[in-house]
N, C-alpha and C positions, 0 to 999 in steps of 0.2 A: 444587595449582594448577599449570598448565602455564606455564613460563617463556616469555613472549612473544618473548624474544630468540632462542629456539631456532629452527633452520631447520625448517620444515614443508614437506611436499611431497605432491602427489597421486600417484595411480597410475592414470592415465586410459586405459590400454591394455595390451595384451600386453607383459609384461616391464618395465613401468614407464614413467616420463616420457620417457626417452631410448631405450626399447625395447632395453635392454642388460642387464637383470636386475641393476641396481645400485640399492641403497637409499641415498639421500644425506641423509636427515634426521639431526638431531643429538639428543643426549639420550636415547640408547637403552641399555637394560640390557646388561651384559656377561655375566651369567649369570641364569638364572631363579630366582626366590625359592622357598623351600621351600613346597611345596603348589601351585606353579605360578603364573604371572602372572595378574593379575585379569581376569576376563571382564567386559567392559562390557555386552554384550548377546548374546542368542541369539534367532534368528528361524527358525521353521519354513519350509522351502522344498521345492520338488519336486526331482526328480533331474536330474542333468546333470554334464557335465565342464567346463562354462564357469567360468573363473576370474572373480572380481569385478573391476570397475573402480571406482575411487574418485576423485571430482572434485567440487569446490565444495560440500562438505558432503553429498554424496549417494553412495550405493553402487548400482551398476548390475550386474544379474545376469540370466542366462537360466536357465530350468528347463523341465522336461517335466511336463505334466499329463495323466494317464491315469486311467481309471476304477479300475483296480487295477494294482499294480506288475507290469510285464511286461518280460521281457528275453530276448534270444536268447543263451543262455549255453551253454557246453560246446563250442562250435565257433566260432572266430573268423572263419570264412569263411561262416557261415550267415546268411542274410538273413531278415527277417520282414516281414509287412505288418501294422502295428500302428496302429490309429486313436488319435487323441489330439490334443493341442494343445501348442504352445510358448508360453512366456510371457517377456516382458521385465519385470523387477521393479526398481523404484526405491525405495530405502530411505533414511531419514535416517541419516547416518553417526554421529550423536551417540547415538541411542537405538534404532535399528533399526526405527522405525515406518515403515509403508508409506506412501510418498508417492503413487505411482501404479503401475498395472500395465497392460501391453498384451498381450493374448492373441489367438492366431489358430489356426485348425484346421491340423493338420499331421500327416498320416499318415506313419509311418516305414517305410522300406523297406531300411534299412541294417543291417549287423551291429553288435553292441554298441550296442543301441538305448536305452540308459539316458536320454540327453538330449542337448541341444545342446553344441557343442564350443568355440565361439569366444568369446574375451573381447570385450566391447563396446569401442568407441572413443568417447571423449567429448571434445568440443572446441567452443568458441564457441557454447554453448547448444544443441548437438545431440548425439545419441547414435546411433551406427550399430551395428546388430546383424546377425549372419549366423547363421541357423539351420542345423540339420544336414541339411535337405532343400533348401537353397539359397534360402531366403527372406531377402532383404536388405531391411532397413528403415532409414530415417533418421527419427528421432523427435525431437520437441521435448523437450529434457532436463528441462524444468521440469514438463511435464504429460503427456508420453507421446503427444501427438497425432502422427499420421502426417504427415510432410512429403513423403516420397516412398518408393516401394518398387520392388523388382525381384524377379522369380522366375527363377532361373538355368535351370531346366528348361524353362520356357515361353519365355523370352526368348532363350535361346542354345542350345536343344536339347541341354543338358547332361544327363548321366546321373549320378544320385547315386553317388558313390564307395562302395566296399565299406564303409568306416567313416564315411561321411557327409562333408559339407562341413566342413572343419576348419582351413583356412588363415586365420589371424587377419587381418582386413582391415588395410591400411596407409594412413594418412592422410599425403599428401605435398602440402602447399600446398592448391591447389584440387582436387586429385585424391584420390579414394578408390580404392585399387587392391585388387582381390580376385582370388583363385583362383576360376575359374568352371567351365571345362570347356566342351565343345562344339567344333564345327569352327572352328578359327582363334581360339579364345577361351579358351585356358588361363588367361590373365590378361586382365582388363578394367579400364580406368580410367574411373570415373564422376565427373562433376561432383558434388562433395560436397553442394552446396546444392540441386541440381535432379534429380540422378539421370541426367542426360543422358550418354550414352556419349561419351567423349573419344577412346579408342582401344581396340582389342583386339589381342591378339598371341599367337602360338605355336600350333602343332598338336601334340597328343600323344594317345596312347590314353587317358590319364587325367590329371587335373591334379595328383595327389598331395596332400600335406597340409602341406608346409613353408610357413610364412608368407612372403609377399613381404617382402623385406629391402632396405633402402636403405643404401648405403655411399658413401664418398667415396674415389675412387682414380683414377689416370690423369688427374688434373686436373679431374675433374668427378664429379657424382653418377651412380651406377650403380644400377639396380634389379636385384636378383638374384632370379631365379625358378628354382627347382630342382624340376623335375617328373621322373617316373620314367624318362624317356628321355635327359635331358640337364640340365646346369647352364647357365644362360643369364644374360647381362648385357644389360640393355636401357636405352635412353634413357628415363627416366621421363616425359619431356614428350611423347614421340611413340610409344613402344612399339617403336621401331626396335632391332633386335638389334645390339649391339656385338660380342659374342663368344659362342661356344657350345662346350661340351665334351660329347661323347656319354658317357652313363653309364646303362646299363640296370640299373635297381634292381628287385629281385625283389618281387613282390606289391604293387607301387606304393608301397612304404613310404619315401617321402621325407617325413620328419616334422620332425626336429630343426632348429631355426632356425640358418641359417648364421652363422658368427662371423668377423669381421675383426679382425686384430691387426697393426698396421703395414701391411706389404704382403702379408700371408699371409691367405688366405681358406679357412676350414675347413668341411667338410661331413662328417657322420657318419650311417651308416645301419645298421639292425639286421642285415640279411643280408649286406650288401656292403661292410662296413668303412668306412673314411674316405678322403677325398681332400683334399689341401691344395694350393691354387694360389698361385703368386706373381704378383702383379699389377704391371704395368708402371707406371712413374711418369709417363711423358710422354703416354700415351694409354690408352684402355680396351682392354686386352689382357691375356692370361694365359699362363702356362706351368705345367705340372704340377710341383709341388715334390716331392711324394711321394704314394703311395697304398698302402692295405692290399691284401693279396692274398687274404685269406680270404673265402670265400663261405659260411662256416658260422656258425651262431648260437652254437655251443658252442666250437669250436676257433677262437677269434678271434685277431686279431693286433694292430691298432692300437686303435681305439675303435669299438664297434658300438652306438651310441646308438639307442634307439627314440624316446621322446618328450622326454627330458630335454635341455635346451639346454646344450651344453658351455660352460665359462667359460675364457677365456684370460687369463693374467696373467704378466707377466715372463718371457715365452718358454716358458710351460708351459700345457698343456691339462688341465683337470679336468672329468671327465665320467663319466656312469653307463653302463656297458657292458650287454650284452644280457641278462645274468642277475643284474643288480644290483651288479656290481662297480664301486665308485667307484674311478676310476683317475687317475693322473697320468702325462702323456706329455710328451716334448719337442716343442715346436711345430715346430721346423725339420726334424725327422726322423721323428716319430711313434713314437720309441722309448719303451717303457713304463718308468716308474721305480718305481711301487708300485701296489698295489690293496688295497681293504678292503671287506668286506661290512657293516661296523659301522653305516654310515649308512642301509642299506636293509633287509636281511633280518636282520642280526645275526649269522648263522652260516653258512647254506648258500645256494648259488646258487638263484635262483628265476627262471623265465622272465618277462621283462618287468619285473622288480622295479625300482622307480623312486624317485628323489628329485629334487626341483627345487633348483637351486643359486642363491642370491641373495647377492651380495657386499654386505657392509656394513663400512666402515672397514677394519680389519685382520683381519676374520674373515668367516665366511659363516653365513647362515641356510640350513639344509637342511630342506625340507619333504618328508618321506617318505610312502610309500604306506600306512603303518600309521597315519597321522594324527599322527605326531610332528613337532615342530619342534625342530631341533638347532642349537646354536651350536657352531661348530668352526673351527679354523684348518686351511687347506689350503696346504701348501708343498711344494716338491720333496723335502723330507725325510720327509713323511708326513702322516697324518690325526691331528689332535689334537682330540678331543671335549672341549668345555668345559662344556656343559650341555644338558639335554634335558627337554622337557615334552610331554605329549599335548594336542593341540588338539581333536581330533575322533576319533570311532570310524570305522573303515573300514566302508563300507556298500555300495560298488559291487561286484557279484558277476559282472560280465561276463567277467573272465578266469578264472573258476572258483575264485576266492578273493576275500575282501573287501579292497578297496583304496580309497584316496583318490587319484584321478588328476586333481585340479583344482589349478591353480597359484594360490597365495594372492596377495593384494595387500598391500603395505606402505605405509601412509599414516597421517598424523595420529598418529604415534608408536604405531601399532597394527598388528597383523596381522589381515586379514580372510580367513577360510578357510571353505570349504563342503564338505559331503558331499552325499549324496542326501536328507538329512532336515532339515538346518539350515545356516545360515550364522552364524558366530560372529565377534565383534569382541573381540580380546584386547589389552589394553594392554601395550606393551613399553617404556614410558617409565621412565626411572630414577626 
């Protein structure tokens, strides 16, 4: 029986309740039991990269429905034209039973066509979802009925990015802020209840994939938008640009979520290394603290993240580099302290090898692309693995090997994780 005095929390959006990849529940195991933690339920689902969102006793997930499994594999820059549909699925978090589903036709034109990318956002009885071809929906969280919808390609003359629309929407008060694309509309703020446009901002050749990120600095809130031509700080209420720093990122790969620690704001890119900005205290403004010099995916210098969000703690950066190297760096200089492949590939560098980092109390949960969940301590002294279990088998073959590239959710003293065949709920309660 669960102790009612324990702190429970939802995971209603990308990176959790505060969008910071920290799990704050209590009563969680310190190591996995022999034979692995108990599986509460498993449910078959379609393919996709979308991480689940958990809120108010429900699990929200997106997947891809096609007549037969089809994928553009072998070439990360190859597009296809693949008929099919996308689906928003709502499950009961207690037993995995289907509460409702919302399905719509959606022909895919992007590379890595396994399925949708963005984690749903759940708040105040609504769920907002963004599909890989730019279909934005606001649905009733209780029954899946459409409240409003937008189509980025029709409404804003946007072009589907090479790897689909992947910037997780950000809810900020009355505004739902999305990476959109199209002339003058790299980012668009919608009224969360009606879908009416509040503002649009920025021009760029493509919107990139990095989620809109809200920070507090310079005495006020700043909306950080990182597209493949620049880092930008905007007034979230109006879309007005506070400051901008040019940065040409190869292949449009602005992906990893920006991270703020104190007055330092970190960005990391697969091909073009990292940049760290020092933000002013009195007004929204920036100066460059340090930057990497390497434009190589193999001969890297600071941190070359692809999709994994770095974590910053006590003046140190922990993140996964371009070939799976989990690294620790000094935040103020970018100097590397250590690296290991133990959390990702186990032994040899592999292109794009990945693990997601989630902080819990004095340790981390690391969900790697092999379907493992690892409990470890990360400190400036090194990587200390405490326990490991396998949650799922790796099924996605887009990168020419089987991977799990979907960020799990941590809620109700459980982990909710998915691959291209199923979603599982596994208890992590003591």
